[in-house]
C-alpha positions in Angstrom: 0.0 0.0 0.0 1.4 3.3 -1.1 1.9 6.1 1.5 1.5 9.8 0.9 4.1 12.4 1.9 4.5 16.1 1.3 7.2 17.0 -1.2 9.4 20.1 -1.0 7.0 21.7 -3.6 4.1 21.2 -1.1 2.4 18.7 -3.3 1.4 15.3 -2.0 3.4 12.5 -3.5 3.4 8.7 -3.0 6.0 6.1 -2.0 5.7 2.3 -1.9 6.7 0.1 1.0 10.0 -1.7 0.9 8.2 -4.9 0.3 6.3 -3.5 -2.6 9.5 -2.0 -4.1 11.2 -5.4 -3.9 8.3 -7.1 -5.6 8.3 -4.4 -8.3 12.0 -4.9 -8.8 11.5 -8.6 -9.4 8.8 -7.8 -11.9 10.5 -5.0 -13.9 7.9 -2.5 -12.7 8.2 1.2 -11.8 6.2 3.5 -9.5 4.8 6.9 -10.1 5.5 9.3 -7.3 2.7 11.6 -8.5 -0.3 9.2 -8.4 1.0 5.9 -7.0 0.5 3.9 -10.2 2.6 0.8 -10.7 3.8 0.6 -14.3 5.1 -2.4 -16.2 8.2 -2.4 -18.4 10.5 -0.2 -16.3 14.1 -0.8 -15.8 15.3 -0.9 -12.2 17.2 2.4 -12.6 14.4 4.1 -14.5 14.0 7.8 -13.8 11.4 10.3 -14.9 9.5 8.0 -17.2 6.1 9.2 -18.2 3.2 7.7 -16.2 0.6 5.8 -18.3 -2.0 6.8 -15.8 -1.5 10.5 -15.0 1.0 11.7 -17.7 3.5 13.1 -15.2 7.2 12.3 -15.7 7.5 10.8 -12.2 7.9 7.1 -12.7 11.0 5.6 -11.2 12.3 2.0 -11.1 12.1 0.2 -7.8 15.9 0.1 -7.3 16.1 3.8 -8.0 13.4 4.5 -5.4 15.3 2.5 -2.8 18.5 4.3 -3.5 16.7 7.7 -3.2 15.2 6.6 0.1 11.6 6.9 -1.3 10.3 3.8 0.2 8.9 3.2 3.7 9.3 0.3 6.1 6.1 -1.6 6.6 5.6 -2.9 10.1 2.9 -5.3 11.1 
């Protein structure tokens, strides 16, 4: 489940949990920071790909998100 956060611009953006990011990494998927859409066909180091859902250039590969610290730790 994606979690919202406030970016420096003041806009709400989204980040996946570490578990979701690991699964996306295994499936060559990316994640849109603007809307939370999971997108197929993204390289692990993808950056600023166009989102198929919202059109923003905010889709990042799972490995890139982890390197940038844009994942959160899910605790049960």
